[in-house]
N, C-alpha and C positions, 0 to 999 in steps of 0.2 A: 457556149461562148464562141464567137467567131475567132479565127486566128488573129492574133495581135501582131502587127508588123512594125508599128511605131510606138515607142513608149509614150503614154499620155502624160507622164510626169516631166521628162526631160527632152522628148522629141528624138531620141536615139533610134536608129534603125537596126540596132544590134540585139534587140530583145529576142529571147528564145524561150521555147517551151522546154522545160526540164522535168526530170523525174528523179526524186531522191527521198530518202527518209528525212522526215522533219522532226527534230527533237525540240520539245517545249517543256515548260514548267508552269504549273498552276498551284498557287498556295503551297509551295515547297514540294509538290509532288511532280516528279518527272514523268513524261510520257513521250512516246514516239508514234508518229503517223507514218507507217511504212509505204514506200513507193508512191508518194504523193506527186501528182502532175500539176504544174502551175507555170506561169510565165514569169521570167525574171530578167531584169535589165542589168547587164554588167556595167553599164555606164553610171547609173545612179543607185542601183541596188533595190529599186522598187520591185515588189512582187504583186502579181495579180492572180487571184484564185477564182475559178469558175464554181458553179453551184455544187457540182460533184465533189470538188476538192474541199469546199467548206463543209459539206455533209460528212465527208470522211474525217476531217479534223474534229468535228463535233462528236462523232462516234467514238473517237479515241481519247477525247479530252475528259478529265475528271470533272471539269466545270459543268459538263452536260450530263453527268451520270445521274440517274434517277435515284433519289434517296430511298432506302429501304423503309417500308412501313413497319410498324411494330409487329404486325401479324406475320410479315415475311421474316423478320428477325426471329420470332418465336418458332416458326417452322424450320428455320435453319439450325436451331439448337438440337443437339443430340440428347434424347431423353435419358435420364438415369433410371435404371431398373432397381427394383427393391433389393436384389442381391448385391448390386454394386454399392448401394448405400450402406449395407451391413458390413461390407468389406472395408469401407472407408473409415 
């Protein structure tokens, strides 16, 4: 993304590239995108994200988490040995 010097929304020349942690929530689950770089206009509050910023947001967001398959969930389970069953 080329440098933005004028806010496309309000026309302000005060728009700046900033870097900060971005805290969000998706379906009640909070998450943070650390050290995200984007353009922000102090005049109107509009934010502009380039491709890298969007990819970073998607990587951190639970909305884009790949659901586990049944096979992956089965592999993640700890097997119970015969001795452990007898003790239980």
